[in-house]
BADREN-971179 format. One record per residue: residue number from 1; chain; x, y, z of N, C-alpha, C, O, CB in turn. Coordinates in pm, whole numbers. Glycine has a CB too. Example, Ala and Ser with C-alpha at 12.3 -4.5 7.8 and 13.67 -1.06 7.14 Angstrom:
2
> num | cadena | n_px | n_py | n_pz | ca_px | ca_py | ca_pz | c_px | c_py | c_pz | o_px | o_py | o_pz | cb_px | cb_py | cb_pz
> 1 | A | 1319 | -569 | 780 | 1230 | -450 | 780 | 1320 | -330 | 780 | 1424 | -332 | 846 | 1131 | -447 | 905 $
> 2 | A | 1285 | -225 | 708 | 1367 | -106 | 714 | 1290 | 3 | 787 | 1341 | 114 | 804 | 1408 | -60 | 572 $
***
This chain:
152
> num | cadena | n_px | n_py | n_pz | ca_px | ca_py | ca_pz | c_px | c_py | c_pz | o_px | o_py | o_pz | cb_px | cb_py | cb_pz
> 1 | A | 1572 | -333 | -736 | 1505 | -202 | -776 | 1561 | -67 | -641 | 1597 | -88 | -525 | 1300 | -242 | -775 $
> 2 | A | 1555 | 14 | -685 | 1542 | 126 | -556 | 1427 | 183 | -525 | 1347 | 240 | -598 | 1618 | 242 | -570 $
> 3 | A | 1426 | 168 | -434 | 1351 | 345 | -391 | 1341 | 330 | -267 | 1413 | 252 | -204 | 1182 | 401 | -450 $
> 4 | A | 1251 | 401 | -217 | 1314 | 484 | -92 | 1206 | 424 | 37 | 1120 | 487 | 98 | 1302 | 688 | -121 $
> 5 | A | 1239 | 311 | 48 | 1207 | 239 | 196 | 1249 | 275 | 328 | 1216 | 223 | 435 | 1253 | 117 | 197 $
> 6 | A | 1379 | 438 | 289 | 1434 | 519 | 416 | 1296 | 567 | 469 | 1249 | 509 | 567 | 1551 | 658 | 379 $
> 7 | A | 1234 | 663 | 415 | 1133 | 715 | 391 | 1030 | 623 | 472 | 965 | 672 | 564 | 1120 | 733 | 248 $
> 8 | A | 1020 | 518 | 445 | 936 | 429 | 557 | 922 | 431 | 720 | 854 | 454 | 821 | 983 | 307 | 540 $
> 9 | A | 1067 | 377 | 649 | 1169 | 313 | 813 | 1126 | 451 | 867 | 1023 | 464 | 933 | 1402 | 275 | 811 $
> 10 | A | 1223 | 570 | 832 | 1231 | 700 | 920 | 1040 | 742 | 941 | 1001 | 795 | 1046 | 1344 | 851 | 812 $
> 11 | A | 969 | 717 | 857 | 844 | 729 | 874 | 780 | 639 | 1042 | 712 | 704 | 1122 | 786 | 670 | 723 $
> 12 | A | 809 | 519 | 1064 | 764 | 491 | 1132 | 839 | 504 | 1287 | 781 | 520 | 1395 | 728 | 396 | 1079 $
> 13 | A | 983 | 492 | 1263 | 1026 | 509 | 1375 | 954 | 649 | 1393 | 912 | 660 | 1508 | 1179 | 495 | 1385 $
> 14 | A | 922 | 778 | 1299 | 899 | 906 | 1385 | 713 | 876 | 1473 | 676 | 943 | 1569 | 905 | 1076 | 1243 $
> 15 | A | 637 | 773 | 1416 | 511 | 779 | 1464 | 562 | 687 | 1586 | 461 | 674 | 1656 | 382 | 727 | 1359 $
> 16 | A | 662 | 622 | 1645 | 705 | 508 | 1771 | 704 | 618 | 1834 | 629 | 636 | 1930 | 852 | 400 | 1783 $
> 17 | A | 805 | 730 | 1778 | 824 | 814 | 1869 | 713 | 921 | 1944 | 700 | 938 | 2065 | 915 | 871 | 1815 $
> 18 | A | 646 | 978 | 1848 | 525 | 1041 | 1861 | 432 | 955 | 1935 | 348 | 1035 | 1977 | 473 | 1079 | 1733 $
> 19 | A | 410 | 880 | 1960 | 281 | 759 | 2004 | 370 | 750 | 2131 | 293 | 716 | 2221 | 246 | 578 | 1891 $
> 20 | A | 514 | 765 | 2189 | 566 | 715 | 2269 | 572 | 856 | 2373 | 580 | 858 | 2496 | 688 | 640 | 2214 $
> 21 | A | 565 | 983 | 2268 | 565 | 1070 | 2360 | 398 | 1093 | 2416 | 363 | 1087 | 2534 | 640 | 1196 | 2299 $
> 22 | A | 328 | 1116 | 2324 | 207 | 1088 | 2402 | 110 | 1002 | 2446 | -11 | 1016 | 2460 | 159 | 1131 | 2377 $
> 23 | A | 204 | 886 | 2469 | 121 | 804 | 2646 | 246 | 909 | 2766 | 244 | 872 | 2884 | 172 | 514 | 2672 $
> 24 | A | 315 | 995 | 2741 | 368 | 1058 | 2857 | 281 | 1177 | 2925 | 251 | 1259 | 2839 | 501 | 1111 | 2817 $
> 25 | A | 238 | 1207 | 3036 | 153 | 1324 | 3090 | 124 | 1430 | 3009 | 220 | 1506 | 3001 | 208 | 1383 | 3197 $
> 26 | A | 19 | 1468 | 2940 | 22 | 1554 | 2875 | -54 | 1669 | 2907 | -165 | 1644 | 2953 | 6 | 1512 | 2780 $
> 27 | A | -25 | 1786 | 2894 | -113 | 1879 | 2890 | -273 | 1849 | 2869 | -307 | 1813 | 2756 | -64 | 1956 | 2796 $
> 28 | A | -366 | 1861 | 2962 | -476 | 1846 | 2885 | -582 | 1915 | 2822 | -693 | 1885 | 2779 | -518 | 1793 | 2928 $
> 29 | A | -480 | 2068 | 2837 | -612 | 2168 | 2674 | -531 | 2140 | 2514 | -585 | 2163 | 2406 | -611 | 2441 | 2694 $
> 30 | A | -385 | 2083 | 2533 | -301 | 2004 | 2404 | -404 | 1843 | 2360 | -427 | 1797 | 2248 | -98 | 1946 | 2480 $
> 31 | A | -449 | 1788 | 2507 | -514 | 1670 | 2381 | -617 | 1661 | 2375 | -672 | 1557 | 2338 | -492 | 1534 | 2381 $
> 32 | A | -694 | 1790 | 2418 | -827 | 1828 | 2376 | -835 | 1886 | 2218 | -930 | 1863 | 2143 | -876 | 1939 | 2481 $
> 33 | A | -676 | 1991 | 2173 | -648 | 2041 | 2099 | -623 | 1992 | 1992 | -680 | 2032 | 1891 | -594 | 2089 | 2131 $
> 34 | A | -522 | 1884 | 1988 | -488 | 1778 | 1915 | -510 | 1656 | 1955 | -486 | 1599 | 1848 | -381 | 1782 | 1891 $
> 35 | A | -540 | 1565 | 2034 | -615 | 1458 | 1960 | -750 | 1395 | 1910 | -818 | 1376 | 2010 | -589 | 1394 | 2002 $
> 36 | A | -824 | 1352 | 1786 | -934 | 1428 | 1720 | -1040 | 1325 | 1849 | -1011 | 1226 | 1916 | -957 | 1405 | 1500 $
> 37 | A | -1141 | 1390 | 1840 | -1259 | 1226 | 1915 | -1271 | 1146 | 1841 | -1237 | 1038 | 1889 | -1425 | 1232 | 1953 $
> 38 | A | -1315 | 1138 | 1705 | -1370 | 1072 | 1656 | -1257 | 1000 | 1525 | -1268 | 1093 | 1444 | -1493 | 1148 | 1633 $
> 39 | A | -1185 | 925 | 1473 | -1104 | 859 | 1426 | -1110 | 772 | 1236 | -1123 | 650 | 1224 | -1104 | 776 | 1547 $
> 40 | A | -1105 | 806 | 1191 | -1136 | 692 | 1095 | -1129 | 570 | 1089 | -1009 | 545 | 1102 | -1094 | 699 | 1018 $
> 41 | A | -1209 | 435 | 1071 | -1159 | 344 | 1065 | -1087 | 278 | 931 | -1086 | 155 | 938 | -1238 | 292 | 1116 $
> 42 | A | -1057 | 304 | 870 | -950 | 290 | 776 | -1015 | 343 | 601 | -1086 | 444 | 596 | -898 | 107 | 789 $
> 43 | A | -984 | 272 | 479 | -1014 | 299 | 348 | -1172 | 238 | 362 | -1215 | 127 | 391 | -901 | 225 | 230 $
> 44 | A | -1239 | 369 | 326 | -1337 | 297 | 250 | -1377 | 244 | 87 | -1469 | 177 | 41 | -1416 | 360 | 280 $
> 45 | A | -1288 | 294 | 46 | -1285 | 271 | -96 | -1173 | 345 | -125 | -1123 | 428 | -49 | -1408 | 309 | -177 $
> 46 | A | -1122 | 307 | -259 | -1069 | 363 | -343 | -1127 | 377 | -521 | -1184 | 283 | -577 | -957 | 302 | -318 $
> 47 | A | -1102 | 489 | -576 | -1163 | 559 | -724 | -1049 | 625 | -743 | -975 | 690 | -670 | -1309 | 669 | -727 $
> 48 | A | -1049 | 589 | -885 | -957 | 649 | -974 | -1077 | 637 | -1120 | -1184 | 578 | -1134 | -782 | 548 | -982 $
> 49 | A | -967 | 749 | -1237 | -1001 | 735 | -1374 | -970 | 655 | -1434 | -863 | 594 | -1435 | -978 | 806 | -1438 $
> 50 | A | -1055 | 643 | -1491 | -1012 | 480 | -1637 | -1084 | 506 | -1746 | -1205 | 528 | -1752 | -1074 | 284 | -1599 $
> 51 | A | -972 | 500 | -1867 | -980 | 480 | -1987 | -1167 | 422 | -2031 | -1262 | 471 | -2091 | -848 | 371 | -2011 $
> 52 | A | -1130 | 272 | -1948 | -1274 | 202 | -1991 | -1279 | 132 | -1859 | -1204 | 36 | -1843 | -1281 | 88 | -2142 $
> 53 | A | -1395 | 187 | -1717 | -1381 | 141 | -1592 | -1425 | 1 | -1619 | -1340 | -85 | -1599 | -1460 | 221 | -1483 $
> 54 | A | -1518 | -30 | -1652 | -1546 | -185 | -1718 | -1482 | -273 | -1775 | -1506 | -394 | -1781 | -1613 | -191 | -1798 $
> 55 | A | -1408 | -223 | -1812 | -1263 | -346 | -1808 | -1202 | -348 | -1722 | -1188 | -450 | -1655 | -1152 | -344 | -1895 $
> 56 | A | -1126 | -196 | -1683 | -1004 | -257 | -1600 | -1100 | -270 | -1474 | -1034 | -233 | -1377 | -845 | -148 | -1577 $
> 57 | A | -1202 | -299 | -1441 | -1263 | -304 | -1303 | -1267 | -490 | -1354 | -1223 | -549 | -1255 | -1446 | -186 | -1264 $
> 58 | A | -1293 | -570 | -1437 | -1325 | -704 | -1451 | -1118 | -795 | -1445 | -1088 | -912 | -1422 | -1443 | -714 | -1640 $
> 59 | A | -1012 | -654 | -1483 | -902 | -706 | -1504 | -836 | -712 | -1375 | -718 | -738 | -1356 | -836 | -641 | -1603 $
> 60 | A | -915 | -689 | -1299 | -903 | -657 | -1145 | -933 | -766 | -1049 | -862 | -819 | -963 | -994 | -546 | -1107 $
> 61 | A | -1132 | -800 | -1111 | -1110 | -878 | -1034 | -1062 | -996 | -1072 | -1018 | -1077 | -991 | -1193 | -885 | -977 $
> 62 | A | -1066 | -1020 | -1224 | -1010 | -1172 | -1257 | -803 | -1221 | -1214 | -754 | -1332 | -1195 | -1042 | -1178 | -1465 $
> 63 | A | -753 | -1118 | -1214 | -655 | -1153 | -1191 | -600 | -1096 | -1047 | -479 | -1109 | -1032 | -590 | -1129 | -1299 $
> 64 | A | -664 | -1042 | -950 | -618 | -1033 | -829 | -790 | -1048 | -728 | -811 | -1005 | -615 | -515 | -873 | -821 $
> 65 | A | -845 | -1091 | -781 | -982 | -1113 | -713 | -1067 | -1009 | -640 | -1158 | -1035 | -562 | -963 | -1205 | -620 $
> 66 | A | -1023 | -888 | -676 | -1143 | -753 | -628 | -1222 | -771 | -618 | -1201 | -883 | -667 | -1181 | -651 | -681 $
> 67 | A | -1314 | -774 | -599 | -1505 | -743 | -696 | -1468 | -580 | -666 | -1380 | -535 | -592 | -1731 | -827 | -579 $
> 68 | A | -1538 | -529 | -725 | -1505 | -406 | -784 | -1662 | -357 | -755 | -1700 | -253 | -811 | -1438 | -413 | -956 $
> 69 | A | -1747 | -424 | -676 | -1850 | -349 | -642 | -1814 | -410 | -452 | -1787 | -303 | -398 | -2022 | -395 | -747 $
> 70 | A | -1808 | -478 | -384 | -1773 | -456 | -241 | -1687 | -525 | -205 | -1748 | -629 | -178 | -1862 | -471 | -155 $
> 71 | A | -1595 | -541 | -186 | -1453 | -600 | -206 | -1436 | -613 | -30 | -1436 | -522 | 53 | -1319 | -480 | -309 $
> 72 | A | -1426 | -730 | -13 | -1457 | -723 | 113 | -1304 | -757 | 232 | -1335 | -842 | 315 | -1587 | -833 | 120 $
> 73 | A | -1204 | -722 | 243 | -1075 | -726 | 301 | -1076 | -757 | 393 | -1151 | -740 | 489 | -1009 | -641 | 307 $
> 74 | A | -898 | -867 | 356 | -902 | -913 | 520 | -856 | -783 | 567 | -835 | -682 | 501 | -793 | -1055 | 578 $
> 75 | A | -842 | -802 | 693 | -791 | -702 | 868 | -636 | -674 | 822 | -585 | -723 | 721 | -789 | -833 | 1074 $
> 76 | A | -585 | -605 | 892 | -476 | -634 | 855 | -409 | -441 | 872 | -478 | -342 | 898 | -490 | -728 | 691 $
> 77 | A | -284 | -446 | 851 | -194 | -327 | 844 | -194 | -215 | 728 | -215 | -251 | 613 | -68 | -381 | 843 $
> 78 | A | -182 | -146 | 743 | -229 | -32 | 619 | -122 | 92 | 597 | -142 | 181 | 681 | -388 | 47 | 665 $
> 79 | A | -82 | 103 | 563 | 55 | 214 | 543 | -59 | 303 | 445 | -132 | 278 | 348 | 249 | 138 | 441 $
> 80 | A | -19 | 449 | 554 | -82 | 589 | 476 | 35 | 644 | 490 | 98 | 670 | 593 | -218 | 688 | 541 $
> 81 | A | 78 | 671 | 305 | 247 | 760 | 340 | 247 | 840 | 203 | 246 | 808 | 84 | 431 | 633 | 354 $
> 82 | A | 247 | 942 | 263 | 296 | 1067 | 158 | 419 | 1042 | 101 | 516 | 988 | 155 | 315 | 1212 | 226 $
> 83 | A | 408 | 1090 | -29 | 537 | 1011 | -32 | 542 | 1264 | -106 | 452 | 1348 | -111 | 570 | 773 | -187 $
> 84 | A | 692 | 1270 | -140 | 787 | 1347 | -210 | 710 | 1364 | -356 | 662 | 1268 | -416 | 940 | 1268 | -216 $
> 85 | A | 703 | 1520 | -413 | 625 | 1518 | -590 | 752 | 1410 | -651 | 735 | 1304 | -711 | 623 | 1735 | -709 $
> 86 | A | 867 | 1467 | -617 | 971 | 1420 | -704 | 1018 | 1269 | -736 | 1082 | 1235 | -836 | 1074 | 1479 | -658 $
> 87 | A | 971 | 1178 | -623 | 977 | 1058 | -598 | 1010 | 1006 | -714 | 975 | 1055 | -821 | 875 | 1008 | -542 $
> 88 | A | 1094 | 882 | -700 | 1058 | 782 | -889 | 973 | 643 | -827 | 960 | 549 | -905 | 1272 | 693 | -1009 $
> 89 | A | 924 | 633 | -711 | 891 | 551 | -616 | 780 | 502 | -734 | 814 | 398 | -791 | 849 | 615 | -456 $
> 90 | A | 662 | 557 | -774 | 576 | 481 | -837 | 596 | 457 | -990 | 528 | 406 | -1078 | 457 | 534 | -810 $
> 91 | A | 722 | 517 | -983 | 730 | 470 | -1202 | 767 | 600 | -1251 | 874 | 659 | -1238 | 536 | 418 | -1316 $
> 92 | A | 629 | 649 | -1326 | 632 | 743 | -1412 | 643 | 854 | -1352 | 638 | 833 | -1231 | 539 | 743 | -1489 $
> 93 | A | 662 | 1019 | -1388 | 633 | 1127 | -1271 | 486 | 1130 | -1287 | 421 | 1165 | -1189 | 708 | 1290 | -1289 $
> 94 | A | 424 | 1098 | -1399 | 269 | 1189 | -1432 | 159 | 1069 | -1282 | 59 | 1113 | -1226 | 186 | 1149 | -1698 $
> 95 | A | 223 | 910 | -1250 | 195 | 847 | -1145 | 115 | 912 | -1018 | 142 | 818 | -943 | 309 | 804 | -1114 $
> 96 | A | 58 | 976 | -958 | -5 | 1078 | -884 | -12 | 956 | -747 | -39 | 1010 | -639 | -170 | 1155 | -966 $
> 97 | A | 3 | 838 | -741 | -78 | 741 | -658 | -26 | 622 | -728 | 18 | 617 | -843 | -250 | 757 | -658 $
> 98 | A | -39 | 500 | -617 | -13 | 364 | -599 | -70 | 269 | -493 | -45 | 271 | -373 | 107 | 360 | -586 $
> 99 | A | -135 | 201 | -546 | -201 | 78 | -425 | -94 | -29 | -395 | -55 | -89 | -496 | -351 | -21 | -489 $
> 100 | A | -49 | -59 | -300 | 54 | -166 | -258 | -115 | -246 | -116 | -186 | -214 | -21 | 271 | -56 | -159 $
> 101 | A | -74 | -399 | -245 | -216 | -473 | -203 | -110 | -597 | -47 | 7 | -634 | -41 | -318 | -603 | -413 $
> 102 | A | -218 | -617 | 37 | -141 | -692 | 120 | -164 | -842 | 8 | -268 | -844 | -58 | -207 | -693 | 305 $
> 103 | A | -51 | -975 | -7 | -57 | -1079 | -5 | 3 | -1217 | 44 | 122 | -1247 | 48 | -66 | -1067 | -71 $
> 104 | A | -111 | -1297 | 83 | -117 | -1411 | 153 | 37 | -1517 | 108 | 53 | -1626 | 164 | -275 | -1478 | 111 $
> 105 | A | 82 | -1495 | 62 | 150 | -1579 | -72 | 241 | -1516 | -221 | 232 | -1532 | -343 | 17 | -1650 | -137 $
> 106 | A | 329 | -1438 | -124 | 422 | -1360 | -260 | 442 | -1429 | -420 | 454 | -1375 | -530 | 591 | -1348 | -203 $
> 107 | A | 440 | -1556 | -382 | 496 | -1668 | -466 | 402 | -1683 | -501 | 378 | -1569 | -541 | 562 | -1781 | -429 $
> 108 | A | 302 | -1749 | -526 | 178 | -1800 | -586 | 80 | -1643 | -590 | -15 | -1666 | -665 | 104 | -1945 | -475 $
> 109 | A | 73 | -1535 | -552 | 63 | -1454 | -676 | 106 | -1418 | -767 | 24 | -1387 | -853 | 51 | -1389 | -674 $
> 110 | A | 252 | -1402 | -800 | 329 | -1379 | -851 | 317 | -1509 | -957 | 285 | -1473 | -1070 | 433 | -1346 | -766 $
> 111 | A | 335 | -1641 | -942 | 274 | -1720 | -983 | 176 | -1723 | -1094 | 204 | -1746 | -1212 | 242 | -1747 | -901 $
> 112 | A | 62 | -1699 | -1047 | -83 | -1726 | -1153 | -74 | -1544 | -1223 | -133 | -1500 | -1321 | -293 | -1776 | -1024 $
> 113 | A | 7 | -1482 | -1141 | -35 | -1351 | -1245 | 112 | -1401 | -1343 | 91 | -1424 | -1463 | -34 | -1136 | -1151 $
> 114 | A | 230 | -1414 | -1300 | 295 | -1475 | -1448 | 182 | -1582 | -1561 | 213 | -1542 | -1673 | 445 | -1593 | -1391 $
> 115 | A | 110 | -1654 | -1572 | 89 | -1742 | -1598 | -16 | -1691 | -1649 | -73 | -1763 | -1730 | 101 | -1830 | -1526 $
> 116 | A | -79 | -1553 | -1621 | -204 | -1489 | -1720 | -139 | -1375 | -1832 | -198 | -1286 | -1894 | -334 | -1395 | -1609 $
> 117 | A | -1 | -1413 | -1832 | 137 | -1309 | -1905 | 143 | -1133 | -1891 | 151 | -1031 | -1959 | 128 | -1331 | -2092 $
> 118 | A | 131 | -1189 | -1733 | 116 | -1038 | -1653 | 290 | -1051 | -1643 | 368 | -1145 | -1631 | -2 | -1027 | -1460 $
> 119 | A | 300 | -915 | -1654 | 488 | -902 | -1548 | 468 | -822 | -1444 | 404 | -722 | -1411 | 647 | -811 | -1634 $
> 120 | A | 581 | -938 | -1385 | 532 | -911 | -1234 | 740 | -908 | -1181 | 822 | -1001 | -1186 | 386 | -1096 | -1144 $
> 121 | A | 757 | -772 | -1139 | 978 | -786 | -1098 | 927 | -770 | -948 | 869 | -681 | -885 | 1148 | -598 | -1173 $
> 122 | A | 979 | -905 | -921 | 949 | -973 | -753 | 1130 | -844 | -695 | 1227 | -873 | -765 | 984 | -1268 | -737 $
> 123 | A | 1157 | -728 | -589 | 1220 | -738 | -573 | 1272 | -815 | -423 | 1247 | -846 | -307 | 1229 | -651 | -619 $
> 124 | A | 1382 | -817 | -561 | 1538 | -927 | -455 | 1579 | -922 | -290 | 1631 | -990 | -202 | 1714 | -867 | -514 $
> 125 | A | 1517 | -790 | -314 | 1557 | -728 | -132 | 1416 | -806 | -30 | 1295 | -810 | -48 | 1535 | -478 | -116 $
> 126 | A | 1486 | -849 | 54 | 1404 | -877 | 198 | 1350 | -785 | 260 | 1385 | -706 | 172 | 1475 | -928 | 298 $
> 127 | A | 1282 | -702 | 350 | 1297 | -563 | 407 | 1243 | -646 | 536 | 1198 | -760 | 521 | 1202 | -409 | 332 $
> 128 | A | 1249 | -597 | 634 | 1186 | -618 | 766 | 1043 | -608 | 805 | 970 | -636 | 900 | 1239 | -539 | 840 $
> 129 | A | 1035 | -537 | 648 | 799 | -512 | 626 | 793 | -623 | 599 | 694 | -690 | 629 | 686 | -401 | 474 $
> 130 | A | 927 | -687 | 518 | 835 | -861 | 434 | 942 | -822 | 303 | 1055 | -773 | 299 | 573 | -857 | 368 $
> 131 | A | 833 | -879 | 187 | 864 | -910 | -20 | 791 | -818 | -22 | 719 | -778 | 69 | 809 | -1066 | -139 $
> 132 | A | 809 | -759 | -168 | 769 | -705 | -253 | 778 | -702 | -366 | 889 | -712 | -419 | 775 | -645 | -236 $
> 133 | A | 652 | -686 | -445 | 703 | -680 | -612 | 562 | -552 | -684 | 478 | -483 | -626 | 684 | -906 | -711 $
> 134 | A | 595 | -569 | -823 | 547 | -536 | -863 | 481 | -495 | -966 | 573 | -509 | -1047 | 566 | -525 | -832 $
> 135 | A | 346 | -433 | -1063 | 364 | -531 | -1162 | 282 | -328 | -1248 | 323 | -218 | -1210 | 253 | -752 | -1145 $
> 136 | A | 211 | -342 | -1316 | 143 | -224 | -1335 | -6 | -303 | -1405 | 12 | -419 | -1442 | 242 | -103 | -1441 $
> 137 | A | -159 | -242 | -1424 | -251 | -253 | -1467 | -234 | -207 | -1632 | -155 | -145 | -1704 | -335 | -192 | -1380 $
> 138 | A | -362 | -280 | -1640 | -382 | -283 | -1840 | -353 | -88 | -1861 | -323 | -45 | -1973 | -636 | -355 | -1921 $
> 139 | A | -361 | -30 | -1787 | -409 | 112 | -1786 | -221 | 178 | -1760 | -172 | 278 | -1815 | -560 | 149 | -1624 $
> 140 | A | -160 | 98 | -1675 | -15 | 219 | -1647 | 8 | 212 | -1556 | 123 | 226 | -1515 | -10 | 366 | -1658 $
> 141 | A | -138 | 174 | -1450 | -121 | 239 | -1330 | -24 | 155 | -1197 | -87 | 53 | -1171 | -273 | 267 | -1287 $
> 142 | A | 63 | 161 | -1136 | 128 | 139 | -1088 | 104 | 30 | -977 | 36 | 65 | -880 | 161 | 235 | -1077 $
> 143 | A | 144 | -73 | -979 | 33 | -201 | -813 | 158 | -233 | -763 | 242 | -266 | -847 | -90 | -409 | -859 $
> 144 | A | 203 | -229 | -609 | 272 | -284 | -575 | 204 | -378 | -454 | 150 | -322 | -359 | 368 | -202 | -561 $
> 145 | A | 211 | -536 | -461 | 209 | -664 | -348 | 349 | -658 | -265 | 472 | -657 | -268 | 197 | -834 | -433 $
> 146 | A | 226 | -653 | -186 | 366 | -703 | -13 | 309 | -844 | 35 | 195 | -887 | 14 | 349 | -559 | 191 $
> 147 | A | 399 | -898 | 96 | 389 | -1032 | 168 | 470 | -984 | 323 | 591 | -963 | 338 | 481 | -1178 | 66 $
> 148 | A | 377 | -976 | 412 | 411 | -899 | 501 | 533 | -963 | 604 | 456 | -983 | 698 | 285 | -863 | 563 $
> 149 | A | 628 | -996 | 642 | 705 | -1053 | 702 | 656 | -1113 | 830 | 569 | -1061 | 901 | 796 | -978 | 710 $
> 150 | A | 729 | -1243 | 861 | 687 | -1353 | 955 | 689 | -1230 | 1039 | 750 | -1126 | 1018 | 783 | -1502 | 991 $
> 151 | A | 565 | -1281 | 1198 | 653 | -1205 | 1318 | 765 | -1328 | 1397 | 752 | -1449 | 1414 | 521 | -1134 | 1457 $
> 152 | A | 898 | -1215 | 1441 | 1009 | -1324 | 1469 | 964 | -1452 | 1610 | 1043 | -1541 | 1639 | 1164 | -1220 | 1520 $
***
């Protein structure tokens, strides 16, 4: 499966460079103008349209363990990465978004989904970030599963 991981890697390198630059002694005026006083703490919800919201919420709960009312997720890294409009990373050009879920064991999650006859494609390439797999919910929305690489 070919997708634009270079964008993610370049983005991470850019972020590291920006953070390094930010750690230098900056002009006080620039800090006041460019650094927000408050920052968001994380994603508070993911809201999207569905042809059958109740049925789709049940699918996510049954197959991925997500309680749609209040899902308490484990703390961890979250990528926030805009992609170019012409990307094929999400699959169909009509898809404006894709959700990536962190998993403890990609192999166990894939086996669980396949046992429920859900098609899952595991990316055979292991990246510095870890391992990935791709599936779609019953309405065709793309889902990426991510098992984070173990610290070296």
